[in-house]
PAZAPA-4460 file (N, C-alpha, C; in steps of 0.05 Angstrom, whole numbers, plus 32768, in hexadecimal, padded with zeros to 4 digits):
% residues 213
    n_x    n_y    n_z   ca_x   ca_y   ca_z    c_x    c_y    c_z   seq   type   mol
   879B   87A4   88D9   87AC   87A1   88C4   87C1   87B4   88CF     1      M     A
   87DC   87A8   88CF   87F2   87BC   88D8   87FD   87CE   88C1     2      I     A
   8802   87E5   88C1   8808   87F3   88AA   8829   87FE   88B1     3      E     A
   8836   87FC   8898   8852   8801   8899   8858   881E   8893     4      T     A
   886E   8823   889C   887F   883E   889C   889B   8837   8894     5      I     A
   88A4   8840   887E   88BB   883A   886F   88D1   884E   8878     6      V     A
   88E3   8847   8880   8901   885C   8890   8912   8852   887C     7      F     A
   8922   8861   886B   893C   885A   8860   8954   886C   8867     8      I     A
   8966   885E   8869   897D   886B   8872   8995   885E   8870     9      D     A
   89AD   8868   8869   89C1   8855   8860   89D2   884F   887C    10      D     A
   89CF   885D   8897   89D7   885F   88AF   89C6   8849   88BB    11      S     A
   89D5   882F   88CA   89C7   881E   88DA   89C3   882A   88F3    12      K     A
   89D4   883B   88FD   89C8   8848   8915   89B1   8856   8915    13      Q     A
   89AD   8867   88F6   8993   8875   88F8   897B   8867   88F9    14      A     A
   897F   884C   88E8   896C   883E   88E6   895E   882E   8903    15      R     A
   896F   8829   8915   896C   8824   892B   895D   883A   893A    16      R     A
   8968   8851   893A   8963   8867   894A   8943   8871   8942    17      T     A
   8943   8879   892C   892B   8884   891B   8914   886C   891B    18      F     A
   8918   8853   891E   8906   883C   891B   88F7   8844   8934    19      Q     A
   8907   8848   894E   88FB   8847   8965   88E8   8864   8967    20      R     A
   88F9   887B   8961   88E7   8894   895E   88CF   8894   8951    21      R     A
   88CE   8884   8933   88B7   8889   8926   889F   8876   8933    22      L     A
   88AB   8860   893D   8898   884D   8946   8888   8857   8962    23      S     A
   8897   8868   896D   8886   887D   898A   8878   8894   897E    24      R     A
   8881   8897   8962   886B   88B4   8955   8853   88A3   894C    25      I     A
   8857   8891   893B   883C   8885   892F   882F   8871   8944    26      F     A
   883A   8863   8957   8829   8854   8967   8823   8838   895E    27      G     A
   880C   8831   896F   87FE   8811   8962   87F2   8818   8949    28      E     A
   87F3   87FF   8938   87E7   8800   8924   87FC   8804   8909    29      G     A
   8816   880E   8912   8826   8811   88FE   8843   8801   8906    30      Y     A
   884E   87FA   88F3   8867   87ED   88F8   8884   87FC   88E7    31      Q     A
   8898   8801   88F0   88AB   880D   88E2   88C0   87FA   88D4    32      V     A
   88C3   87FB   88B7   88D6   87EB   88AD   88F1   87FD   88A6    33      V     A
   8905   87F3   88AC   8922   8801   88A0   892C   87EC   888E    34      C     A
   8925   87EC   8878   8936   87D7   8863   8955   87E1   885F    35      P     A
   8966   87CC   8859   8984   87D5   8851   897E   87E3   8833    36      N     A
   8994   87EA   8830   899D   87FD   8817   89A2   87ED   8804    37      I     A
   8992   87EA   87E9   89A1   87D7   87D6   89B1   87ED   87C7    38      A     A
   89CB   87E2   87B9   89D9   87F6   87A8   89CA   8801   878E    39      P     A
   89B9   87F0   8784   89A9   87FA   8767   8991   8807   8769    40      E     A
   8988   881A   875F   896D   881E   876A   8956   8811   875D    41      L     A
   8959   87FE   8744   8945   87EA   8743   8945   87D9   8753    42      E     A
   8958   87CE   8762   8959   87B5   8776   894C   87C2   878C    43      E     A
   8952   87D9   8798   8947   87E9   87AD   8927   87EB   87AC    44      M     A
   891B   87F8   8791   88FF   87F1   8786   88F2   87D7   8793    45      L     A
   88FF   87C5   8784   88FB   87A8   8785   88F5   87A3   87A1    46      H     A
   8906   87A6   87B4   8907   87A0   87CB   88ED   87AD   87DF    47      Y     A
   88E7   87C6   87D5   88D6   87DA   87E3   88BB   87D0   87DB    48      L     A
   88B5   87C2   87C5   88A1   87BC   87BC   8895   879E   87C9    49      D     A
   88A7   8795   87D7   889E   8779   87E4   8897   877F   8803    50      K     A
   8899   8799   880B   8890   87A5   8823   8870   87AE   8822    51      I     A
   8863   879A   8831   8847   879D   8831   883D   87B1   8840    52      E     A
   8824   87C3   8839   8815   87D2   8845   8823   87EE   884B    53      D     A
   882F   87F3   8839   8842   880B   8841   882D   8826   883D    54      K     A
   8832   8839   884E   881F   8851   8851   8831   8869   8850    55      V     A
   884A   8867   885B   885B   8880   885C   8875   8879   885D    56      T     A
   888C   888A   884B   88A3   8887   8845   88B7   889D   8854    57      Y     A
   88C5   889B   8862   88DB   88B2   886C   88FF   88A4   885E    58      F     A
   8904   88B6   8852   891C   88AB   8845   8931   88C6   8842    59      I     A
   8949   88B7   884B   895D   88CC   884B   8969   88D8   882B    60      D     A
   8971   88EF   8828   897B   88F6   8814   8994   88ED   8807    61      E     A
   89A8   88EF   8820   89C4   88E2   8815   89C9   88C3   8823    62      D     A
   89CC   88AF   880E   89C6   8898   8813   89E2   8886   8812    63      L     A
   89F2   889A   880B   8A0D   888D   8803   8A28   8889   8818    64      V     A
   8A25   8894   882A   8A38   8893   8845   8A42   887C   884D    65      H     A
   8A28   8869   8852   8A32   884E   8863   8A25   883F   8852    66      E     A
   8A19   883F   8835   8A10   882D   8826   8A1B   882A   8808    67      S     A
   8A16   8820   87FB   8A21   8819   87DA   8A0C   8823   87CD    68      D     A
   89F7   8836   87D3   89E6   883E   87C2   89EB   884F   87AB    69      A     A
   89E4   884C   8793   89EC   8859   877B   89D5   886E   8776    70      Q     A
   89C7   887B   8789   89B2   888D   8786   89B0   8895   879E    71      F     A
   89A5   88B1   87A0   8999   88BE   87B0   897D   88BC   87B9    72      K     A
   897A   88CC   87D1   895B   88C3   87DA   8946   88D1   87CA    73      G     A
   894B   88E4   87C1   8936   88F4   87AB   8936   88E6   878F    74      S     A
   8947   88D5   8789   8948   88C6   876F   8933   88AF   877C    75      E     A
   8938   88A0   878F   8924   8889   8798   8908   8895   879C    76      L     A
   8904   88B0   87A4   88EA   88B6   87AE   88DB   88BC   878C    77      I     A
   88EC   88C5   877C   88DE   88C9   8763   88D7   88B0   8755    78      E     A
   88E6   889B   8755   88DA   8880   8751   88C2   8872   8762    79      R     A
   88C3   887B   877C   88AE   8872   8786   8893   887F   8782    80      I     A
   8894   8896   877E   887A   88AA   8770   886C   889E   8757    81      R     A
   8881   8890   8747   8876   8888   8731   8861   8871   873A    82      V     A
   886C   8862   8747   885C   8848   8750   8843   884E   8765    83      I     A
   8845   885F   877A   8839   886B   878D   8834   8888   878D    84      D     A
   8826   8899   877D   8823   88B7   877D   8819   88C1   8793    85      P     A
   8809   88B3   87A7   87FC   88C3   87BC   880B   88BA   87D5    86      K     A
   8818   88AD   87DA   8827   889D   87F6   8835   88B9   8805    87      I     A
   8834   88BC   8817   8845   88D5   8829   8860   88CD   8825    88      P     A
   8872   88DF   8821   8890   88D9   881D   889D   88F3   882A    89      I     A
   88AC   88EB   883D   88BD   8907   8848   88DB   88FD   8846    90      Y     A
   88E6   8914   8846   8905   890E   884C   8910   8912   885F    91      I     A
   891E   8901   886F   8928   890A   888B   8946   8905   8885    92      L     A
   894D   891C   8892   896D   8920   888D   897D   8931   889D    93      T     A
   8998   8930   88A2   89A0   8945   88B1   89AC   895B   88A9    94      S     A
   89A6   895B   888B   89B3   8973   8880   899A   897C   886E    95      N     A
   898A   8990   8876   8976   899A   8862   8980   89AA   884A    96      L     A
   8992   89AE   884D   89A2   89C4   8834   89A6   89B1   8821    97      A     A
   89AD   8997   8825   89AD   8987   880C   8995   8980   87FC    98      S     A
   897F   898B   8809   8965   8981   8801   895A   8999   87E9    99      V     A
   8955   8995   87D5   8945   89A4   87C5   892D   89AE   87CD   100      D     A
   8929   89CA   87D5   890D   89D5   87E2   88F8   89D3   87D2   101      E     A
   88FC   89CB   87B9   88E9   89D3   879F   88E0   89B7   879D   102      H     A
   88E7   899D   87A7   88E3   8985   87A4   88C6   897C   87A5   103      L     A
   88C0   897B   878E   889E   8972   8792   8891   8955   8796   104      G     A
   88A5   8941   879A   889D   892B   87A1   88A0   891E   87BA   105      N     A
   88A2   8934   87CB   88A0   892D   87EA   888C   8941   87F6   106      I     A
   8881   893B   8810   8870   8949   881B   8884   8961   882C   107      E     A
   8893   895B   8838   88A9   896F   883F   88C1   8963   8846   108      F     A
   88D8   8971   8850   88F3   8965   8858   88F5   896F   8874   109      A     A
   8900   8959   8883   8900   8959   88A4   891A   895A   88AD   110      I     A
   8926   896D   88BF   8943   8968   88C7   893D   8952   88E1   111      D     A
   8951   8943   88E2   894D   8928   88F4   894C   8935   8910   112      K     A
   895A   894B   8916   8958   8956   8932   893D   895C   8933   113      T     A
   8933   896C   8923   891C   897B   892B   8905   896A   8931   114      S     A
   8909   8954   891C   88F1   8935   8923   88E9   8932   8944   115      L     A
   8902   8930   8951   8900   892C   8970   88F7   8941   897A   116      S     A
   8902   8955   8976   88FB   8970   8987   88D8   8979   897C   117      D     A
   88D1   8971   8965   88B7   8982   8963   88A8   8962   895C   118      N     A
   88A7   894C   8963   8892   8936   8961   8879   893A   8960   119      K     A
   886F   8945   8974   884F   8947   8974   8845   895C   895F   120      E     A
   8850   896D   8955   8849   8979   893B   884E   896B   8922   121      E     A
   8863   895E   8920   8867   894D   890B   8855   8938   890B   122      Y     A
   884F   8926   8920   883A   8918   891F   8820   891E   8916   123      K     A
   8815   8937   8921   87FF   893B   8912   8800   8945   88F6   124      K     A
   8815   894B   88E8   881B   894E   88CA   8817   8931   88BE   125      R     A
   8826   8920   88CE   8823   8907   88B9   880C   88F9   88C2   126      F     A
   87F9   88F6   88D6   87E3   88F2   88D3   87C9   88FA   88C3   127      F     A
   87CD   8915   88C2   87BB   8921   88A8   87C5   8913   888B   128      R     A
   87E1   8912   8889   87E4   8908   8870   87DB   88EA   886A   129      H     A
   87DC   88DD   8881   87CE   88BE   8881   87B4   88BF   887B   130      L     A
   87A3   88D0   8886   8788   88D4   8889   8788   88D6   8864   131      D     A
   8791   88E8   885C   878E   88EE   883F   8792   88DA   8831   132      T     A
   87A5   88C8   8830   87B0   88AD   8824   8798   889E   8826   133      L     A
   8791   8894   883F   877F   8886   8841   8760   888C   882F   134      K     A
   875D   88A0   8830   8745   88B3   881F   8749   88A7   8809   135      K     A
   8760   88B5   87FB   8764   88B0   87DD   8763   888E   87D4   136      V     A
   876B   8882   87E4   876C   8864   87DD   874E   8859   87E1   137      R     A
   8743   8865   87F4   8722   885E   87F5   8716   8867   87DB   138      T     A
   8715   8882   87D1   8713   8888   87B4   8714   887F   879F   139      K     A
   8735   8871   87A1   873D   8863   8789   872A   8847   8786   140      Q     A
   8722   883F   879D   8719   881D   87A4   86F7   8826   8791   141      E     A
   86EF   8838   879A   86D0   8848   8792   86D3   8849   8771   142      K     A
   86E8   8857   876C   86E9   8860   874F   86EB   8843   8744   143      R     A
   86FB   882F   874A   86F9   8817   8737   86E3   880D   8739   144      F     A
   86DB   8809   874E   86B7   87FD   874D   86A7   880A   8736   145      D     A
   86AC   8821   8737   8697   8834   8722   869F   8829   870A   146      E     A
   86BB   882C   8700   86C1   882A   86E8   86BF   880B   86E0   147      L     A
   86BE   87F8   86F4   86BA   87E0   86EA   869D   87D5   86E5   148      F     A
   8686   87E1   86F4   866F   87DF   86F2   8665   87F1   86DB   149      S     A
   8675   8801   86CF   866B   880B   86B5   8672   87FE   869F   150      K     A
   8689   87F0   869F   8697   87E0   8688   868A   87CA   8683   151      S     A
   8676   87C2   869B   865E   87AD   8693   864C   87B1   8686   152      L     A
   8644   87CD   8681   862D   87D9   8677   8632   87DF   865A   153      I     A
   8649   87F0   8659   8652   8801   863D   8670   87FF   863C   154      E     A
   8678   8808   8629   8696   8809   8625   86A0   8826   8633   155      P     A
   86B8   881F   8640   86C6   8835   8650   86D2   884B   8636   156      L     A
   86D4   8865   8640   86DF   8875   8630   86FD   8870   8631   157      K     A
   870C   8878   861E   872B   8876   8620   873D   887B   8638   158      E     A
   8732   8893   8640   873C   88A0   865A   8733   888D   8672   159      S     A
   8722   8883   866C   8714   886F   8688   871E   8858   8682   160      E     A
   8725   884A   866C   8737   8832   866D   8752   8839   867E   161      K     A
   875C   884E   8675   877A   8851   8680   877A   8852   86A0   162      V     A
   8763   8863   86AB   875D   8863   86C6   8758   884A   86CF   163      E     A
   8746   883D   86C7   873F   881F   86CF   8753   880C   86D4   164      Y     A
   876A   880D   86BA   8787   87FA   86BC   8794   8805   86D0   165      D     A
   8794   881F   86DC   87AA   8826   86E8   879E   8820   8704   166      E     A
   8787   8824   8707   877C   8817   8724   877C   87F8   8729   167      L     A
   8776   87EB   8712   8774   87CD   870E   8793   87C6   8718   168      N     A
   87A9   87D5   8711   87C2   87C9   8716   87C9   87CB   8734   169      V     A
   87C0   87DF   8742   87BB   87E1   875F   87B0   87CF   876D   170      V     A
   8793   87C8   8764   8783   87B6   876E   878E   879C   876D   171      R     A
   8798   8796   875A   87A0   877C   8757   87BB   8772   8767   172      S     A
   87C7   8784   876B   87E2   877D   877D   87D6   877F   8798   173      K     A
   87C6   878B   87A0   87BC   8784   87BA   87AF   876A   87C1   174      V     A
   879D   8762   87A7   8791   8743   87AF   87A6   8732   87AA   175      L     A
   87BC   8733   879D   87D2   8723   879C   87DD   8720   87B7   176      V     A
   87E3   8736   87BF   87EE   8736   87E0   87DF   872B   87F4   177      D     A
   87C2   872C   87EF   87AF   871F   8803   87AD   8703   87FF   178      E     A
   87AD   86FC   87E7   87B1   86DB   87E3   87CE   86D1   87EC   179      A     A
   87E3   86DE   87E8   87FB   86D2   87F5   87F8   86D1   8810   180      I     A
   87EA   86E3   881E   87E7   86E4   883F   87D8   86CF   8841   181      L     A
   87BE   86C4   8832   87AA   86B6   8835   87B3   869B   8837   182      S     A
   87C6   8699   8822   87D0   867F   881D   87E7   8675   8833   183      E     A
   87F7   8686   8843   8803   8685   8858   87F6   867F   8872   184      E     A
   87DD   868A   8874   87D0   8687   8889   87C2   866D   888F   185      S     A
   87BF   8661   8871   87B0   8643   886F   87C6   862D   887A   186      V     A
   87DA   8638   886F   87F1   8625   8874   87F7   8628   888E   187      A     A
   87F9   8642   889D   87F7   863F   88B9   87EA   8631   88C7   188      K     A
   87D0   8634   88C2   87B9   8624   88D0   87BD   8607   88CE   189      L     A
   87C4   85FE   88B5   87C6   85DE   88AD   87DD   85D5   88C2   190      D     A
   87F5   85E0   88C7   8807   85D9   88D7   8801   85D9   88F2   191      M     A
   87F5   85EE   88F9   87E7   85EE   891A   87D1   85D1   891E   192      Q     A
   87C7   85D2   8907   87B0   85BC   8907   87C0   85A3   890F   193      S     A
   87CF   8599   88FA   87E8   857F   88FC   87EB   8581   8918   194      R     A
   87F6   8597   8921   8803   8592   893B   87EF   8591   895B   195      Q     A
   87DD   859C   8950   87C4   8595   8962   87BE   8572   8965   196      L     A
   87BF   8568   894E   87BA   854F   894B   87C9   853A   895A   197      K     A
   87E5   8548   894F   87FC   8539   895D   87FA   8537   8978   198      D     A
   87F8   854F   898A   87F3   8550   899F   87E0   8541   89AB   199      L     A
   87C4   853F   899D   87AD   8530   89A4   87B7   8514   89A7   200      Y     A
   87C4   8508   8991   87C7   84EC   8994   87DD   84E3   89AA   201      K     A
   87F5   84F8   89AC   8808   84F7   89C2   87FB   84F3   89E0   202      E     A
   87E9   8505   89E5   87D6   8503   89FD   87C5   84EE   8A00   203      L     A
   87BA   84E4   89EA   87A7   84CA   89E8   87BB   84B0   89EE   204      K     A
   87D2   84AF   89E2   87E2   8498   89E6   87E9   849A   8A0A   205      G     A
   87ED   84B3   8A16   87F6   84B2   8A32   87E2   84A9   8A3F   206      L     A
   87CA   84B3   8A3A   87B0   84AE   8A4A   87AA   8493   8A46   207      E     A
   87B3   8481   8A30   87AC   8461   8A2A   87C2   8459   8A3C   208      E     A
   87DE   845A   8A42   87F3   844F   8A4F   87EB   8452   8A6A   209      D     A
   87DA   8467   8A6E   87D2   846E   8A94   87BE   845B   8A96   210      I     A
   87AC   8455   8A8B   8791   844A   8A8C   87A0   842A   8A8F   211      D     A
   87AE   841E   8A7E   87B7   8404   8A7C   87CC   83FD   8A92   212      G     A
   87DB   8413   8A9D   87ED   840F   8AB1   87D8   8410   8ACE   213      S     A
***
């Protein structure tokens, strides 16, 4: 499975540049997606929700210079945190002074220049955060199975019901995404099968023409 790094910046040039740089840092097994900026926060969140297998965000704080965004990077991060409280998020900016140093919704802020100058050190930190995310997600899956098994034997406590429902929302979304992927795969296989049958008929016809002549 290819996992996705999301880079959000209002500058097209920055998106091209950092897509290459981040791709080199994360290497095989990861893709860097750089979506366009939607004007409204809700629209942007809706667009991000459609990006599958997200494991990290890099977001610029100032998104208004070259886009019509009505929100700052930190405001977008606050909303992402409601949806996914554990995913690593970094502010990548050319002006660290504009970032609140006490912002608790990010791992840390990075100066765009220093990312290139110290990429090996940053790479180590990024992958430590990714390892933590994967462990957390595995624990969530295990906890869901525990609560589900318990619910078959006895009623869950109120706090457990809340926890179960929250975990079930995440799990249900994954299953829906997998179902969509499965349907697309089946459709692709059907198309390839029809193409092979048509090719076989065509070759069979050529063979008969040759034999007949």
